[in-house]
N, C-alpha and C positions, 0 to 999 in steps of 0.2 A: 331430348336427353335419353340416352339408353342406360338401362340398369342391368347389371349382371352380378349374380351371387352364385358362387360354386363352393362345394364342400366335398371332400374325399376322405374316406376312412379306410385304413388298411389294418387287418388283424395282425396280431403278433404272429410272425411266422412260426409254424409248427412243422415238424417233420412231415413233408409231403402235402400239407393242407393250408391254404390261405383263403381268406375271403375279403372282398372289397365292397364298399358301398360308395356310390357317387351320386350327388344330387346337384341340380342347377335350377336357378330361377333367372329368367331373362325377360326383359320388358322394353318396349319402345314407346315413344310418345304417339299420340293420335296423328300427328303430322308426318311421322316417319314414312318414307317410301316403302313399298312392299318389298323391295330388294333388301331392306335391313331387318325385316321381321324375323324373329327367331322361329325355327322349325325343328321338328323331331323326325328322325328317320334313319335310313341306312345310306351311307355315302359320305363323301368328303365335305359336303355342304354344311352339315350340322354337327355340333359337338354333343347333342343329346341323342342318344341311340334309341331306335326302335328297329331292331334287326329284322323283323318280318315285314317292314314297310319301307321300301326305298323312297327317298325324298325326291329323287330324280327319275323322270320317265322320259326316256329317249333324249337325255340331256337337258330337259326342261324341269324346273322345280314344280312339284305338284303342290297345290294349295291346301289340300285336305288337312295337313298337320302343321300349318303355319298359323300364327296368331300374334296379337300384339303383346300378349303375355304367355309365357311357357314355363311349365314346371316339369322336370324330368328326374327320374331316379333309376339307377342301375345297381343291381346286386349280383355279385358273382362269387361262386365257390370254385376254387381251383385245386386240383390234386395232381401233384407231380408223379408221373408214371415211370419215367425212365431218364436217367442221366447217362449220356453217351459222350464221354470226354467233355468238351466245352459246350455241348448241346444239351438242352433240357426239353423234354416232351411232357406236356401237361394236358389233362382234360378239364373242361370247364362246364358248369351248369350256370345259367343266368336267367334273370328276369329284368326286363326293361319296362318302364311305365312312363308315359308322358301325357300331359293335358295342355291343350292350347285354348286360351280364352280369346274372345273377339277374333274368331277365326277368319281366315281369308277365303274359306270355301264358299261356294255359292249359297249354302244354307246359312252361313254366318254364325252357326252355333258352336259352342265349345264341345270338345270331345276328349275322351280319355281312352288311350290304347294301352294294352298290356301284352307284351310279347315274351315268350319263354323259349329256351332252347339249350342246345349243347354245342360244344366246340372243342377244338384242339389248339394248343399254343406251342410254338417252336421258338425257343430263345437260345442265344449264345451268351455264355458268361462274359462279362465285361462290356456288353452292349446295352444301350439304353432303350432299345426297341425290340419288338418281336413280331413274328408272323401270327395272325389269327385266322382261323377258318371256322365259321359258325353256320349252324342250321337253326332257324327260328320259326315259330308259329305264333300268329296273332290269336289271342284268346277270344276277342270279340267277333272277328270276322273270318277266322280260319286261314288268313293269309299265310303263305309259306315262302321263305326266302333263304337262299344260301349266300354267304358273303365271305370274301377274303379281304383282309386289310392288314395294315401295319399299325401297331399301337406302341405308344411310349410307355415305359415302365415307371413305377413309383420311384422316386418322388417327382418324376418328370411328366406325370399324367397330364395330358392336355385334353380335358374332358369338356 
């Protein structure tokens, strides 16, 4: 039996500034195959973000941030810089944190990672998604990663 609990909070929009907080808890039973274990990282495989840590390495899921239980939190502050007709350009500061218990890594230990970074968002009025470009750094290991992705907007957040 799998368990998933997700929570998202969006601040009351103010002129030019919005913040969001998203949290998730995921768990699988001890008999669940490794392919169902929750993981945190960067990529389309996981809903829990760690933007300085890709979850895929050459198309293969890395085991370091997989676990039978996973908790993840993302906080973002977004400032709208420019409105150009139907297009909106924003800058974002973010922090991602995740901890996997009963890890699939060779050590089998739990680990907590915290990534921080900045990014830009480009959205079009009337659309439920937007383009995101981020640069993130891992605080524990100094990992650095750039990413480009498509994200759904509130209330359609698929985190």
